[in-house]
C-alpha positions as CSV (number, residue, x, y, z in Angstrom):
1,M,-73.6,31.8,-69.1
2,G,-75.1,30.9,-72.5
3,C,-75.2,27.2,-71.7
4,K,-77.0,25.3,-74.5
5,A,-77.6,22.1,-72.6
6,S,-81.2,21.0,-72.9
7,F,-83.6,18.1,-72.8
8,N,-86.9,18.0,-74.6
9,A,-89.7,15.3,-74.4
10,K,-93.3,15.0,-75.6
11,L,-96.1,12.8,-74.4
12,V,-97.1,10.2,-77.0
13,N,-100.2,8.3,-75.9
14,T,-99.3,7.6,-72.2
15,K,-95.5,7.5,-72.5
16,W,-93.0,10.2,-72.6
17,C,-90.6,10.1,-75.6
18,V,-87.3,12.0,-75.8
19,T,-87.3,14.4,-78.8
20,S,-83.9,15.9,-78.4
21,A,-81.1,15.9,-75.8
22,R,-78.0,18.2,-75.6
23,V,-75.8,17.3,-72.7
24,E,-72.7,19.4,-73.4
25,H,-72.3,22.2,-70.8
26,N,-69.9,25.2,-71.1
27,H,-69.3,25.3,-67.3
28,H,-68.5,22.9,-64.4
29,L,-71.5,21.2,-62.8
30,S,-72.0,21.6,-59.0
31,P,-73.7,18.5,-57.6
32,R,-74.2,20.4,-54.3
33,Q,-76.5,22.9,-56.1
34,V,-78.8,20.2,-57.6
35,R,-80.9,20.2,-54.5
36,L,-81.8,23.8,-55.1
37,F,-83.4,23.1,-58.6
38,R,-87.1,23.7,-58.6
39,C,-87.8,20.1,-59.6
40,N,-85.8,18.8,-56.6
41,K,-87.3,21.1,-53.9
42,N,-89.6,19.3,-51.7
43,L,-91.0,19.9,-48.3
44,D,-91.7,16.6,-46.7
45,L,-94.7,15.9,-44.4
46,V,-92.6,16.1,-41.3
47,A,-91.2,19.5,-42.2
48,K,-94.7,20.7,-43.2
49,S,-96.0,19.5,-39.9
50,K,-93.3,21.3,-37.9
51,L,-93.7,24.5,-39.9
52,E,-97.5,24.6,-39.3
53,I,-97.1,23.8,-35.5
54,N,-94.5,26.4,-35.0
55,D,-96.4,28.9,-37.0
56,K,-99.4,28.3,-34.8
57,A,-97.2,28.9,-31.8
58,R,-96.2,32.2,-33.5
59,I,-92.6,31.2,-34.1
60,R,-91.2,33.3,-37.0
61,I,-90.4,31.5,-40.2
62,N,-86.7,32.3,-40.2
63,K,-86.4,30.7,-36.8
64,N,-88.5,27.8,-37.8
65,Y,-86.3,27.3,-40.9
66,N,-83.1,27.6,-38.8
67,S,-84.4,24.8,-36.5
68,L,-85.1,22.5,-39.5
69,A,-81.5,23.2,-40.7
70,I,-80.1,22.3,-37.3
71,E,-82.1,19.0,-37.3
72,A,-80.8,18.3,-40.9
73,R,-77.2,19.0,-39.6
74,G,-76.8,21.9,-42.0
75,Y,-78.5,24.0,-44.6
76,E,-76.8,22.1,-47.3
77,N,-78.8,19.0,-46.2
78,L,-82.1,20.6,-46.8
79,V,-83.8,20.2,-50.2
80,Y,-85.8,23.4,-49.8
81,G,-85.0,27.0,-49.0
82,E,-86.4,29.5,-46.6
83,K,-88.5,31.0,-49.4
84,D,-90.2,27.6,-49.8
85,C,-91.1,27.6,-46.1
86,H,-92.5,31.2,-46.4
87,N,-94.6,30.1,-49.4
88,F,-95.9,26.9,-47.6
89,I,-96.9,28.9,-44.4
90,A,-98.5,31.7,-46.5
91,K,-100.7,29.0,-48.3
92,S,-101.4,27.2,-45.0
93,R,-102.5,30.5,-43.4
94,H,-104.9,31.2,-46.2
95,L,-106.5,27.8,-45.9
96,R,-106.8,28.0,-42.1
97,L,-109.3,30.1,-40.4
98,G,-108.8,31.5,-37.0
99,I,-110.2,29.5,-33.9
100,G,-113.9,29.1,-34.5
101,G,-113.6,31.0,-37.8
102,A,-115.4,28.3,-39.9
103,E,-118.1,28.1,-37.3
104,A,-118.4,31.9,-37.2
105,L,-118.7,32.0,-41.0
106,H,-121.3,29.2,-40.9
107,G,-123.1,31.2,-38.2
108,Y,-123.0,34.4,-40.3
109,F,-124.4,32.6,-43.3
110,S,-127.1,30.9,-41.3
111,K,-128.2,34.3,-39.9
112,M,-128.2,35.7,-43.5
113,Q,-130.4,32.8,-44.6
114,E,-132.8,33.5,-41.7
115,L,-133.1,37.1,-42.8
116,N,-133.3,36.4,-46.5
117,D,-135.2,33.4,-47.9
118,G,-133.2,33.6,-51.1
119,F,-129.8,33.4,-49.5
120,Y,-128.0,30.2,-50.3
121,F,-124.6,28.9,-49.1
122,E,-122.5,25.8,-49.1
123,M,-119.2,25.3,-47.1
124,D,-116.6,22.6,-47.6
125,L,-114.2,22.0,-44.7
126,D,-111.4,19.5,-44.3
127,D,-110.9,17.2,-41.3
128,E,-109.2,20.1,-39.4
129,Y,-112.1,22.5,-40.1
130,R,-110.0,24.5,-42.6
131,L,-112.1,26.1,-45.3
132,R,-111.5,24.4,-48.7
133,N,-114.5,25.8,-50.7
134,V,-117.4,28.2,-50.0
135,F,-120.2,29.3,-52.2
136,W,-122.9,31.8,-51.5
137,A,-125.6,33.8,-53.3
138,D,-128.2,36.2,-52.1
139,A,-131.7,36.9,-53.5
140,Q,-130.5,39.7,-55.7
141,I,-127.8,37.6,-57.3
142,R,-130.4,34.8,-57.9
143,A,-132.9,37.2,-59.3
144,S,-130.3,38.6,-61.7
145,Y,-129.5,35.2,-62.8
146,E,-133.2,34.7,-63.6
147,D,-133.2,37.9,-65.7
148,F,-129.8,37.7,-67.3
149,G,-128.7,34.1,-66.8
150,D,-128.4,33.2,-70.5
151,V,-124.7,34.5,-70.5
152,I,-122.5,33.8,-67.6
153,T,-118.7,33.5,-67.3
154,F,-116.9,31.6,-64.6
155,D,-113.4,32.9,-64.0
156,T,-111.1,31.0,-61.5
157,T,-107.8,32.7,-62.3
158,Y,-108.1,35.5,-59.7
159,L,-105.4,35.2,-57.0
160,T,-104.2,31.8,-58.2
161,N,-100.6,33.0,-58.9
162,M,-100.0,34.5,-55.5
163,Y,-101.8,32.2,-53.1
164,E,-102.6,29.1,-55.3
165,M,-106.2,29.4,-54.3
166,S,-109.0,30.2,-56.6
167,F,-111.5,32.9,-56.1
168,A,-114.2,32.2,-58.7
169,L,-116.0,35.2,-60.2
170,F,-119.5,34.8,-61.7
171,V,-120.0,37.6,-64.3
172,K,-123.3,38.2,-66.1
173,V,-124.3,40.1,-69.1
174,N,-127.2,42.5,-68.7
175,H,-129.8,43.6,-71.3
176,H,-127.4,46.4,-72.4
177,G,-124.6,43.9,-73.2
178,Q,-122.5,45.0,-70.2
179,S,-120.5,42.6,-68.1
180,I,-121.5,42.9,-64.5
181,L,-120.1,41.0,-61.5
182,F,-122.7,39.3,-59.5
183,R,-123.2,41.3,-56.3
184,V,-122.0,39.5,-53.2
185,T,-123.0,40.8,-49.7
């Protein structure tokens, strides 16, 4: 469309200051479409709860979204789209382990700790026993750290774009100057 309308601001100390504003549009504005702007999309707590409950009951997301639209008396009354529901459920599924999943992981790590004195782990769960954070290192990783621990990088950008969850990689540099991912078993 080539519309030149824009709004720029910058943060000065703790306040936002408008640096420029151009409000002239070369097209008609559609107030009904404002709800679809990214800044206005918002899944409220009730919708999130219904999406999660219905997902656990294995109700497909498109049916789930349709029921939310019926409750709102039309799609035009929703401030989010089906894609937003898909994204929320995908993130929720990655945070939620299966029934007993957190306990199973804890059991596995405890068994590894019994078999290997050098095995270390920490798990962080929320109130609903969904895994938030986990860290583990075996004896070989810990020994490598002792030998080559003078240079380590910590990268948390892996998978953040797709799932908005971090997978932190610990990378060491060996005596040949090569980057080596710490081995995880």
